[in-house]
C-alpha positions as CSV (number, residue, x, y, z in Angstrom):
1,X,-12.0,-32.1,-55.7
2,X,-15.1,-32.5,-53.6
3,X,-16.6,-29.2,-52.2
4,X,-18.9,-29.5,-49.4
5,X,-21.5,-26.7,-48.4
6,X,-22.6,-26.3,-44.9
7,X,-26.0,-24.7,-44.1
8,X,-25.9,-21.5,-41.9
9,X,-26.0,-22.6,-38.3
10,X,-25.5,-19.1,-36.8
11,X,-28.2,-18.3,-34.1
12,X,-29.1,-22.2,-33.8
13,X,-26.5,-22.7,-30.9
14,X,-24.2,-20.3,-29.1
15,X,-21.5,-22.7,-27.7
16,X,-19.5,-25.8,-28.4
17,X,-17.9,-27.4,-25.7
18,X,-14.7,-29.5,-26.1
19,X,-13.3,-31.9,-23.5
20,X,-9.9,-33.5,-23.2
21,X,-9.8,-36.2,-25.7
22,X,-11.8,-34.4,-28.4
23,X,-9.9,-33.4,-31.6
24,X,-11.1,-30.6,-33.9
25,X,-9.6,-29.0,-37.1
26,X,-8.4,-25.3,-37.2
27,X,-10.9,-24.8,-40.0
28,X,-13.8,-25.9,-37.8
29,X,-12.4,-23.5,-35.1
30,X,-12.4,-20.7,-37.7
31,X,-16.0,-21.4,-38.8
32,X,-17.2,-21.3,-35.2
33,X,-15.6,-17.7,-35.1
34,X,-17.2,-16.8,-38.2
35,X,-20.4,-17.8,-37.0
36,X,-20.0,-16.2,-33.6
37,X,-20.1,-19.5,-31.8
38,X,-18.1,-19.7,-28.5
39,X,-15.8,-22.6,-28.0
40,X,-15.2,-23.7,-24.3
41,X,-12.3,-25.9,-23.9
42,X,-12.5,-28.2,-20.7
43,X,-10.4,-31.0,-19.0
44,X,-11.8,-34.5,-19.0
45,X,-13.2,-33.9,-15.5
46,X,-15.1,-30.7,-16.8
47,X,-12.8,-27.9,-15.5
48,X,-12.8,-24.9,-18.0
49,X,-9.5,-24.2,-19.4
50,X,-10.0,-21.7,-22.2
51,X,-12.7,-19.9,-24.1
52,X,-12.4,-18.9,-27.8
53,X,-14.6,-16.2,-29.2
54,X,-14.8,-14.6,-32.6
55,X,-13.0,-11.2,-33.2
56,X,-16.2,-9.4,-33.6
57,X,-17.4,-10.3,-30.1
58,X,-17.4,-7.1,-28.1
59,X,-19.4,-8.3,-25.2
60,X,-16.4,-7.6,-23.1
61,X,-17.1,-3.9,-23.6
62,X,-20.8,-4.2,-22.4
63,X,-19.5,-6.2,-19.2
64,X,-16.8,-3.5,-18.5
65,X,-19.5,-0.7,-18.9
66,X,-21.9,-2.6,-16.6
67,X,-19.1,-3.1,-14.0
68,X,-18.4,0.7,-14.1
69,X,-22.1,1.4,-13.7
70,X,-22.2,-1.0,-10.7
71,X,-19.5,1.0,-9.0
72,X,-21.6,4.2,-9.4
73,X,-25.0,2.8,-8.3
74,X,-23.8,0.8,-5.4
75,X,-24.5,-2.7,-6.7
76,X,-20.8,-3.3,-6.9
77,X,-20.3,-2.6,-3.1
78,X,-23.3,-5.0,-2.4
79,X,-22.0,-7.8,-4.6
80,X,-18.5,-7.5,-2.9
81,X,-20.0,-7.6,0.6
82,X,-22.1,-10.9,-0.5
83,X,-18.9,-12.5,-2.0
84,X,-16.7,-11.9,1.1
85,X,-19.5,-13.1,3.4
86,X,-20.2,-16.1,1.2
87,X,-16.6,-17.1,1.4
88,X,-16.4,-16.8,5.2
89,X,-19.8,-18.8,5.4
90,X,-18.0,-21.6,3.4
91,X,-15.2,-21.7,5.8
92,X,-17.8,-21.7,8.6
93,X,-19.1,-25.0,7.3
94,X,-15.8,-26.6,7.2
95,X,-14.9,-25.3,10.7
96,X,-18.3,-26.8,11.9
97,X,-17.8,-30.1,10.1
98,X,-14.4,-30.7,11.9
99,X,-15.6,-29.5,15.3
100,X,-13.3,-26.6,15.3
101,X,-13.8,-23.0,16.6
102,X,-16.0,-21.1,14.2
103,X,-15.9,-17.4,13.0
104,X,-18.0,-14.8,14.7
105,X,-20.0,-14.2,11.6
106,X,-22.2,-11.7,13.3
107,X,-19.4,-9.4,14.2
108,X,-17.8,-9.9,10.7
109,X,-21.1,-9.2,9.0
110,X,-21.5,-6.0,11.0
111,X,-18.1,-4.9,10.0
112,X,-18.9,-5.6,6.3
113,X,-22.3,-3.9,6.5
114,X,-20.4,-0.8,8.0
115,X,-18.5,-0.4,4.7
116,X,-19.8,2.3,2.5
117,X,-17.2,2.4,-0.2
118,X,-15.6,-0.2,-2.3
119,X,-12.1,0.1,-0.7
120,X,-10.3,-3.1,-1.7
121,X,-8.1,-2.9,1.4
122,X,-10.8,-2.7,3.9
123,X,-12.4,-5.9,2.3
124,X,-9.1,-7.7,2.3
125,X,-8.4,-6.7,5.8
126,X,-11.8,-8.1,7.0
127,X,-11.5,-11.1,5.0
128,X,-7.8,-11.8,5.7
129,X,-8.4,-11.6,9.6
130,X,-10.9,-14.2,9.4
131,X,-8.9,-16.3,7.0
132,X,-5.8,-16.1,9.1
133,X,-7.9,-17.5,12.0
134,X,-8.8,-20.5,9.7
135,X,-6.8,-23.4,11.1
136,X,-5.9,-25.2,7.8
137,X,-3.1,-27.0,9.4
138,X,-5.4,-28.8,11.8
139,X,-7.4,-30.3,9.0
140,X,-6.7,-33.6,7.4
141,X,-6.2,-33.1,3.7
142,X,-4.8,-36.5,2.7
143,X,-6.0,-36.1,-1.0
144,X,-4.1,-32.9,-1.4
145,X,-0.9,-34.4,0.0
146,X,-1.3,-37.3,-2.4
147,X,-1.7,-35.0,-5.3
148,X,1.5,-33.1,-4.3
149,X,3.4,-36.2,-4.3
150,X,2.1,-37.3,-7.6
151,X,3.1,-33.8,-9.0
152,X,6.5,-34.2,-7.7
153,X,6.9,-37.7,-9.2
154,X,5.8,-36.7,-12.6
155,X,8.2,-33.5,-12.4
156,X,11.1,-35.6,-11.3
157,X,10.7,-38.2,-14.1
158,X,10.1,-35.7,-16.9
159,X,12.2,-32.8,-15.8
160,X,9.4,-30.4,-16.4
161,X,6.1,-30.1,-14.7
162,X,3.2,-31.6,-16.8
163,X,-0.4,-30.6,-16.4
164,X,-2.2,-33.1,-14.5
165,X,-6.0,-33.6,-15.0
166,X,-7.5,-33.4,-11.6
């Protein structure tokens, strides 16, 4: 029996990225856990699917504490405002690209700026009204239609929906 010794690599790198097509043993995954090395699993096209972390990783606790603190000090409210505004600006770019009627971002921004608390319903109402005015049915999404047809063909042939790498 041959025993192989590995040198300690903890602290040398913090993440391993596995893409579709890579193979790895459970022993290697366990060692990554022992060494506190995160494992990111991605599709062949680079879309993240899962993240494996060691059981001793308690960074989620620190994250949750920071989230609660951001609710107290107002940073959470400002971040939420920026996220909603950024989404609507993205829609604005698409509307401009296709020559369609654009959002009144000045009025929407004023409504967002008036919010003084992180009331989810108010944010969703503002965002929802603007999104409902987004004419997605007027845009030509041929790639999306082809993808749906491909999904249905795979489902019909196999009897079950298979994950397809987009």
